[in-house]
C-alpha positions in Angstrom: -165.3 -47.1 -63.1 -162.5 -46.3 -65.5 -160.7 -44.1 -62.8 -160.9 -47.0 -60.3 -159.3 -49.4 -62.9 -156.5 -46.9 -63.7 -155.8 -46.5 -60.0 -155.6 -50.2 -59.5 -153.2 -50.6 -62.5 -151.0 -47.8 -61.1 -150.9 -49.6 -57.7 -149.8 -52.9 -59.3 -147.1 -51.1 -61.2 -145.9 -49.4 -58.1 -145.6 -52.4 -55.9 -144.2 -54.8 -58.6 -141.7 -52.5 -60.3 -139.7 -50.4 -57.7 -137.9 -47.4 -59.1 -134.8 -48.0 -57.0 -133.3 -51.5 -56.9 -132.4 -52.9 -53.4 -128.8 -52.3 -52.4 -128.2 -56.0 -52.5 -129.4 -56.4 -56.1 -127.0 -56.4 -59.0 -127.7 -53.3 -61.0 -126.3 -54.9 -64.1 -129.2 -57.4 -64.0 -131.8 -54.6 -63.4 -130.5 -52.1 -66.0 -130.4 -54.5 -68.9 -129.6 -53.2 -72.4 -130.6 -54.8 -75.6 -129.4 -53.1 -78.8 -129.3 -54.7 -82.2 -129.2 -51.7 -84.6 -126.1 -51.9 -86.7 -124.3 -54.0 -84.1 -122.8 -57.4 -85.0 -123.7 -60.5 -83.1 -120.2 -60.5 -81.5 -120.7 -56.9 -80.5 -124.0 -57.8 -78.9 -122.4 -60.6 -77.0 -119.7 -58.3 -75.7 -122.4 -55.9 -74.4 -124.4 -58.7 -72.7 -121.4 -60.0 -70.9 -119.9 -56.7 -69.8 -123.3 -55.6 -68.5 -122.7 -58.2 -65.8 -118.9 -58.0 -65.4 -118.2 -54.3 -65.8 -121.5 -52.4 -66.0 -119.8 -49.0 -65.7 -118.2 -49.5 -69.0 -121.5 -50.3 -70.7 -123.2 -47.4 -69.0 -120.6 -45.0 -70.3 -120.8 -46.5 -73.8 -124.6 -46.4 -74.1 -124.5 -42.6 -73.6 -121.8 -42.1 -76.2 -121.9 -41.0 -79.9 -120.3 -44.4 -80.6 -123.4 -46.2 -79.4 -125.6 -43.9 -81.4 -123.6 -44.7 -84.5 -123.6 -48.5 -83.8 -119.9 -48.6 -83.0 -119.6 -51.3 -80.3 -116.8 -52.9 -78.2 -115.5 -55.3 -80.9 -115.1 -52.5 -83.5 -112.4 -50.9 -81.3 -111.0 -53.8 -79.3 -111.1 -56.4 -82.0 -107.7 -57.2 -83.7 -106.4 -59.6 -86.3 -105.0 -63.0 -85.2 -101.5 -62.0 -86.1 -101.6 -58.7 -84.1 -98.9 -58.4 -81.4 -101.7 -57.5 -79.0 -104.1 -60.4 -79.9 -105.6 -62.4 -77.1 -108.8 -64.3 -76.6 -111.4 -64.5 -73.9 -112.0 -68.0 -72.5 -115.4 -68.0 -74.2 -113.8 -67.3 -77.5 -111.1 -69.9 -77.6 -111.3 -71.8 -80.8 -113.0 -69.0 -82.7 -111.4 -66.5 -85.0 -112.3 -63.6 -82.7 -109.2 -61.9 -81.1 -109.3 -58.9 -78.9 -107.0 -56.6 -76.9 -107.5 -54.2 -73.9 -105.2 -51.7 -75.8 -107.0 -49.4 -78.2 -104.3 -47.5 -79.9 -104.6 -44.1 -81.7 -104.2 -46.0 -85.0 -107.6 -47.6 -84.3 -109.2 -44.2 -83.5 -107.5 -42.8 -86.7 -109.5 -45.2 -88.9 -112.5 -42.9 -88.5 -110.9 -39.7 -87.0 -108.4 -39.3 -89.8 -107.8 -35.5 -89.5 -107.6 -35.6 -85.7 -104.9 -38.2 -85.7 -102.9 -36.5 -88.5 -103.0 -33.2 -86.5 -102.0 -34.9 -83.3 -99.1 -36.6 -85.0 -97.8 -33.1 -85.9 -98.2 -31.7 -82.4 -96.1 -31.3 -79.3 -98.4 -33.8 -77.6 -96.9 -36.5 -79.9 -93.5 -35.8 -78.3 -94.7 -36.4 -74.7 -92.9 -39.7 -74.2 -90.5 -39.7 -77.2 -88.7 -36.7 -75.7 -88.1 -38.6 -72.5 -86.4 -41.7 -74.1 -82.9 -40.1 -74.5 -82.9 -38.1 -71.3 -80.4 -40.1 -69.1 -80.5 -37.3 -66.4 -84.3 -37.7 -66.1 -84.1 -41.5 -65.8 -81.4 -41.0 -63.1 -83.7 -38.7 -61.2 -86.6 -41.1 -61.1 -84.7 -44.4 -60.7 -81.5 -43.6 -58.9 -82.5 -40.6 -56.7 -86.3 -40.8 -56.3 -86.3 -44.6 -56.5 -83.1 -44.8 -54.5 -81.9 -47.4 -57.0 -84.0 -50.0 -55.1 -83.4 -53.4 -56.8 -87.2 -54.1 -57.1 -89.1 -50.8 -56.5 -87.0 -48.1 -58.2 -89.5 -47.9 -61.1 -92.4 -46.8 -58.8 -91.8 -43.0 -59.1 -92.0 -43.3 -62.9 -94.9 -45.7 -63.1 -97.1 -43.8 -60.7 -95.9 -40.4 -61.8 -94.2 -39.5 -65.1 -95.8 -42.1 -67.3 -99.3 -41.3 -66.2 -99.0 -38.0 -68.1 -96.1 -38.5 -70.5 -96.9 -42.1 -71.3 -94.4 -44.9 -72.0 -93.6 -47.7 -74.5 -96.3 -50.3 -73.6 -94.8 -53.8 -73.3 -96.6 -57.1 -73.5 -96.2 -60.3 -71.5 -96.1 -63.8 -72.9 -99.9 -63.8 -73.3 -99.8 -60.5 -75.3 -101.3 -58.6 -72.4 -99.8 -55.3 -71.2 -97.4 -55.5 -68.3 -98.2 -53.8 -65.0 -94.9 -51.8 -65.4 -96.3 -50.1 -68.4 -100.1 -50.2 -68.1 -102.6 -48.9 -67.1 -101.8 -45.4 -67.9 -103.4 -42.5 -69.8 -100.1 -40.9 -70.8 -100.5 -38.6 -73.8 -97.4 -40.0 -75.6 -97.9 -43.7 -75.2 -96.1 -45.8 -77.8 -98.3 -48.9 -78.6 -97.1 -52.3 -79.7 -98.6 -51.6 -83.2 -96.1 -48.6 -83.4 -98.6 -45.8 -83.1 -98.2 -42.9 -80.6 -100.7 -41.1 -78.6 -103.7 -41.6 -76.2 -107.0 -40.2 -77.3 -108.5 -41.2 -73.9 -106.2 -38.7 -72.1 -108.7 -36.0 -73.1 -111.8 -38.0 -74.2 -112.1 -40.5 -71.4 -113.4 -43.9 -72.2 -116.1 -45.1 -72.9 -118.1 -41.9 -73.5 -115.4 -40.1 -75.4 -117.4 -36.9 -74.8 -116.5 -33.8 -76.7 -118.0 -31.7 -73.9 -115.7 -33.3 -71.3 -112.6 -32.5 -73.5 -113.6 -28.9 -73.8 -113.7 -28.2 -70.1 -110.4 -27.0 -68.5 -110.4 -30.0 -66.1 -109.6 -32.3 -69.0 -106.2 -30.6 -69.3 -105.8 -30.1 -65.6 -104.9 -33.7 -64.8 -101.5 -33.1 -66.4 -101.0 -29.4 -66.7 -100.8 -28.5 -63.0 -98.4 -28.4 -60.1 -95.2 -26.4 -59.2 -93.5 -26.7 -62.6 -96.4 -26.0 -65.0 -99.5 -24.9 -63.0 -101.6 -24.2 -66.0 -104.9 -24.9 -64.4 -104.0 -22.8 -61.4 -102.9 -20.1 -63.8 -106.2 -20.4 -65.7 -108.2 -20.1 -62.4 -106.1 -17.0 -61.5 -106.9 -15.3 -64.9 -110.0 -13.4 -65.8 -111.0 -16.2 -68.1 -110.9 -18.6 -65.2 -112.8 -16.2 -63.0 -115.7 -16.0 -65.5 -115.6 -19.8 -66.1 -115.7 -20.6 -62.4 -118.6 -18.2 -61.6 -120.6 -18.4 -64.8 -120.3 -21.7 -66.7 -123.2 -23.7 -65.4 -125.4 -22.8 -68.4 -122.8 -22.8 -71.2 -123.3 -25.0 -74.2 -120.6 -27.7 -74.2 -121.9 -30.1 -76.8 -122.1 -27.9 -79.9 -120.7 -29.5 -83.0 -117.0 -29.1 -83.8 -116.3 -25.9 -85.8 -119.6 -24.5 -84.6 -118.6 -23.9 -80.9 -118.3 -20.1 -80.8 -118.7 -17.2 -78.3 -122.3 -17.3 -77.2 -122.0 -20.9 -76.3 -119.5 -19.7 -73.7 -118.6 -16.3 -72.2 -114.9 -17.0 -71.7 -112.4 -19.4 -73.4 -111.2 -22.6 -71.9 -107.9 -24.3 -72.8 -109.5 -26.0 -75.8 -111.0 -22.8 -77.1 -107.6 -21.1 -77.5 -105.5 -24.0 -78.5 -107.7 -26.3 -80.5 -111.3 -25.1 -81.2 -112.7 -23.8 -84.4 -113.4 -20.1 -83.8 -113.9 -17.3 -86.2 -111.9 -18.1 -89.3 -109.9 -20.8 -87.6 -110.7 -24.5 -88.0 -110.6 -27.2 -85.3 -107.2 -28.7 -84.8 -105.7 -31.4 -82.6 -102.2 -29.8 -83.1 -101.8 -28.0 -79.8 -98.6 -26.4 -81.0 -100.2 -24.7 -84.0 -101.1 -21.4 -82.3 -98.0 -21.0 -80.1 -95.2 -18.3 -80.5 -92.7 -19.1 -77.7 -91.5 -22.3 -76.1 -92.4 -21.4 -72.5 -91.2 -24.6 -70.8 -87.6 -24.9 -71.9 -84.6 -23.5 -70.0 -84.6 -20.6 -72.3 -87.6 -19.4 -74.3 -87.1 -19.1 -78.0 -89.5 -18.4 -80.8 -90.9 -21.6 -82.4 -89.6 -22.3 -85.9 -89.2 -26.0 -86.6 -91.2 -28.6 -88.5 -89.5 -31.5 -86.6 -92.2 -33.0 -84.4 -89.5 -34.0 -81.9 -88.1 -30.5 -81.6 -88.9 -28.3 -78.6 -89.3 -25.5 -81.1 -92.0 -27.3 -83.1 -94.2 -24.9 -84.9 -94.2 -21.5 -86.8 -94.0 -18.8 -84.1 -95.1 -15.8 -86.1 -98.0 -17.7 -87.8 -99.0 -19.2 -84.4 -99.1 -15.7 -82.9 -101.3 -14.5 -85.7 -103.7 -17.4 -85.1 -103.8 -16.9 -81.4 -104.5 -13.2 -81.9 -107.4 -14.2 -84.1 -108.8 -16.2 -81.2 -108.5 -13.3 -78.9 -110.1 -10.8 -81.3 -113.3 -12.8 -81.2 -114.0 -11.2 -77.8 -111.4 -8.4 -77.5 -110.4 -5.3 -79.5 -107.2 -5.5 -81.5 -105.6 -2.8 -79.2 -106.4 -4.9 -76.1 -105.0 -8.1 -77.8 -101.8 -6.3 -79.0 -101.3 -4.8 -75.5 -101.7 -8.1 -73.8 -99.0 -9.9 -75.9 -96.7 -6.9 -75.6 -96.8 -7.2 -71.8 -96.3 -11.0 -72.0 -93.4 -10.9 -74.5 -91.6 -8.3 -72.3 -91.8 -10.7 -69.3 -90.4 -13.7 -71.3 -87.5 -11.6 -72.6 -86.8 -10.4 -69.0 -86.5 -14.0 -67.9 -84.2 -14.9 -70.8 -81.9 -11.9 -70.4 -81.9 -11.1 -66.7 -82.2 -14.6 -65.2 -81.4 -17.5 -67.5 -78.4 -16.1 -69.2 -76.5 -14.8 -66.1 -77.3 -18.0 -64.2 -76.1 -20.2 -67.1 -72.9 -18.2 -67.3 -72.2 -18.9 -63.6 -73.0 -22.6 -64.0 -70.7 -23.0 -67.0 -67.8 -21.2 -65.2 -68.3 -23.4 -62.1 -68.3 -26.5 -64.3 -65.1 -25.4 -66.0 -63.4 -24.8 -62.7 -64.6 -28.2 -61.4 -66.6 -26.5 -58.7 -69.8 -28.5 -59.1 -70.7 -31.8 -57.5 -71.1 -34.9 -59.6 -74.5 -35.5 -58.0 -76.6 -32.5 -59.1 -79.3 -33.2 -56.5 -76.8 -32.8 -53.7 -75.4 -29.5 -55.0 -76.9 -26.3 -53.7 -76.1 -24.3 -56.9 -77.4 -26.9 -59.3 -80.6 -27.5 -57.3 -81.3 -23.8 -57.3 -80.5 -23.5 -61.0 -83.0 -26.3 -61.7 -85.7 -24.6 -59.7 -85.0 -21.3 -61.4 -85.9 -22.5 -64.9 -88.1 -25.6 -64.2 -90.3 -24.1 -61.5 -90.1 -20.3 -60.9 -89.1 -19.5 -64.5 -91.8 -21.5 -66.1 -94.4 -20.0 -63.7 -93.3 -16.5 -64.5 -93.4 -17.0 -68.2 -96.6 -19.0 -68.4 -98.4 -16.7 -65.9 -97.4 -13.7 -68.0 -98.6 -15.2 -71.3 -101.9 -16.5 -69.8 -103.0 -13.6 -67.8 -102.3 -14.8 -64.3 -100.8 -12.0 -62.2 -100.1 -14.0 -59.0 -98.1 -16.6 -61.0 -96.3 -14.0 -63.0 -95.3 -12.1 -59.9 -95.3 -13.8 -56.5 -94.9 -17.4 -57.7 -92.7 -16.2 -60.6 -90.4 -13.2 -60.6 -90.4 -12.7 -56.9 -89.0 -16.1 -56.4 -86.7 -15.8 -59.4 -84.9 -12.9 -57.9 -84.3 -14.9 -54.7 -83.0 -17.8 -56.8 -80.6 -15.5 -58.6 -79.2 -13.8 -55.5 -78.7 -17.2 -53.8 -76.8 -18.6 -56.8 -74.7 -15.5 -56.9 -73.7 -15.9 -53.3 -72.8 -19.6 -53.8 -70.9 -18.7 -57.0 -68.8 -16.0 -55.4 -68.0 -18.2 -52.4 -66.8 -21.1 -54.5 -64.7 -18.8 -56.7 -63.1 -17.1 -53.7 -62.3 -20.4 -51.8 -61.8 -22.7 -54.7 -63.9 -25.3 -52.9 -67.4 -26.6 -52.8 -69.1 -25.8 -49.5 -70.0 -28.7 -47.2 
């Protein structure tokens, strides 16, 4: 008798509560969420509304540590009435509740104090600040790439540069961000409240997941391509080989300062540059463990405490820390040998490629044998490729264990660049003219 009753109850549940909602049904109405623990009445109202209007945001948030801790929409998006970013939803007009779509790093820093302080001392802080004075870069994106179009010249920057480097976010007459400056996840955004950064560049909203930020793909959205192919370099390395074939069962959600070998078999970008490992503590200063500047025209050892300097950091101290990372998995002899090989490649680039090419460039400039438009001048174009593309690949490939990028994409193409520049240089000196 009891079994028949249970079967009947199960049948009723099955026919009245389908596990999958019909395609035409609004999932936001099916997957309702009612949370009251430590969440203000305004916060609860935000959740109820956004379940209907943008359920993906609520779905991400409810799986986050913020939700677990009772941190809701209003805690991050709420601003004071006199904030330059203050706006009001239609339903809130007449109340004292003001919000903004822009959550600046100053907001994140109210809780994540150390992380913000470390970021503000890192090379990531400089991501947009360093672009501001570069007239040649603005000319490249607006005049040459944008063809100085009266209305559309900003497109290359808006869809390209600022999506990684960031920009100074501007507001319209309603205190909402302008489409020329937002949306973007640029690392170096300067917000209307004066703060710099973009936490969501690595910890995407609204989960802000530490596991996501630890995986190499988090860095790959910016660190890729012909001029700094770091994700391609990583995949070419033995570290990338192990990650790509063996990472399905690694532990990605271990607490900060406790994520150690054993949770993973090979390092990711975050392991080497940021994570607590061995005696090292977690840091959001990605410059802290670096020795060389590998992206500049000429690589020099870091030795500046100016956050806007390309040589930000303490090179010898950074090398010591990076070796400490390596020694968690490798013998000191292996570690020392690796850096000896890499340093040799960087010095070769400096002395055999950058210096001779720069000497030729300076002599041609002195003799007025360079075109005013660098992007229509064969020598200047090749010089740019030499340091900005091939030279970076050779140096970064060597220092990150990627043989194909150090050689075929690096020094092999560098020697071709140098020989071509030498031919153009000799011809211009002999003729006293710039070739057509």
